[in-house]
N, C-alpha and C positions, 0 to 999 in steps of 0.2 A: 843287210843285203849279203847274199851268198853267191859266189861265182862258181858255176859249173865248169869243170875242166874236162874236156873230152878225153875219153879213155882212162880217166883218173877218178873223179868223184866230185862231191860237193861237201866242203868242210862241215863237220868233222868226219864225214863218211868217205872211205876210199874203197874202190872196187877190190875184191879179193880179201877183205877183212874177214876174220872168223866171227862167229856170234859172240864169243867171249870178248874179243877186242871191241866190237860195236858196243856191247853193254858197258865195258869199262870206260869207253870214250864218251858215250852219250846217255848212259843210264838205261833203265828198263824202257822198252817201247810202250807207247800209249795203248796199243793193242796189237794182236797178232792174228792173222787169218790164214787158213790153208785152203787153197782152191785148186782147180785143175786148169791147165793151159789148153790151147787149141788142139794139142796132140794128146791130151789126156794125162799128161804128167802132173804130179802134184807140185805146187809152188807155195812156199811159205812167205808171207808178206808181213813185214814189221812196219808199223806206222809211228811216225814221230811228228812233233810240232802240230798236233791237232789234225793230222792227216795230210799236212802239206809236203811231207817227205815219206816216200814208200821205199823200203828196202826189200829186195827179193832174194831168197835163198832156195836152193834145192832142199827138200826136207831131210836129206842125210845129215847126221850129226856133225860130220866134219866139213860140210859144204861151206863154201866161201860166198861172200856178198857178190851176186852176179849182175844186178842192175839196180840203179837208183832212179826214182821218178820224183820230180819236183812239180808241185802244183802252184807254188807261190809266184806272183808277179814280181816279187823282190829278188828272185833267183835270176841271175844273168848268165850269159854264155860269153866267155871272153870279154866281159864287161858290158855286153849289150843286152838290154831287157827285151825278151822275146815273148815270154809267157804273158798272156793278156792282150797281145797286139792283135790288130785286125788281120785276117787272113791275107788281105790284099798287100799288107806290108811285110809278110813273112820272108819272101825271097830277098828283099832289100835289106832287112835286118840281119838275115843270115849272112849275106855278103859282108856287112859291116862287122860281123863277128868272125870273119875270115872262114866262113863255111861256103864253099863254092859249088858243092855237088848235091845240094838239097833237091830231092825229087819226090813227087807224089807217088806213093807205092800202093796205097789202098784208098778207095773212095766209096764210103758207105752212105752216100747221099746225105739225108737228114741226120743220121747218127754220127757222122764225123769223117775225117780224113786223116790218114797217116802219112807223114812226110819224113823221109830218112836221109841221113848223110852217112854213107858207107865209109868215107874217108875219116870221119870223126867219131863214129860209133854213137851217133845221136838219132833219136826219133822224137818228132814233135807230133802231138795230137791236136787237131783242130775240130771244133764243133760250133755250130751256129755262127760261122764266120769269124771265130776268135781262136787263137792258140790257147789251149787250156793246160797243157803240161809238156814236159820234156823228159826223156829217159836217156840215161847214159849206160852204155854197154862197154865191156872190155874189148881189147884187141883179141883176135884169134890167130892161131898159127895158120900156115899155108893150107892145111887140110880143112880149116874152118871148124874143127872139132874141139881143140884145146885152147881155153882162154889163156891169154898172156897178161898176168896180173901186173899192175904197176909195181915198181921196185920200192 
């Protein structure tokens, strides 16, 4: 079981790591994909543990690890298992994990819902009435432009 720490990471991955440190820590990724995000910017995604962990980097060579997505129901948040839970239990489990600002930010009906905690840099994706993954983001400065990497 791995615990996701808001604004920090999921062991052994820490937000702000370089590609070289990720490779030294976890080895070569199972696979790597480059796609475009909603704004058209390229995103490089590294997959580990059979796709249960996704690491996202900007494609620039010096880019740092900017988000971590977990798909495994063995990943907890502050010790609470949320991935795999029924959508009806999400708010209660979030409160048990000391996340009190979870809000529905996007509802795509049958294709899923996005729930976010701004205070914790977390996003949960739900589909077919179950939470299917969580994503951890870094803190940002007051301008909202510059990530504040964990020390």
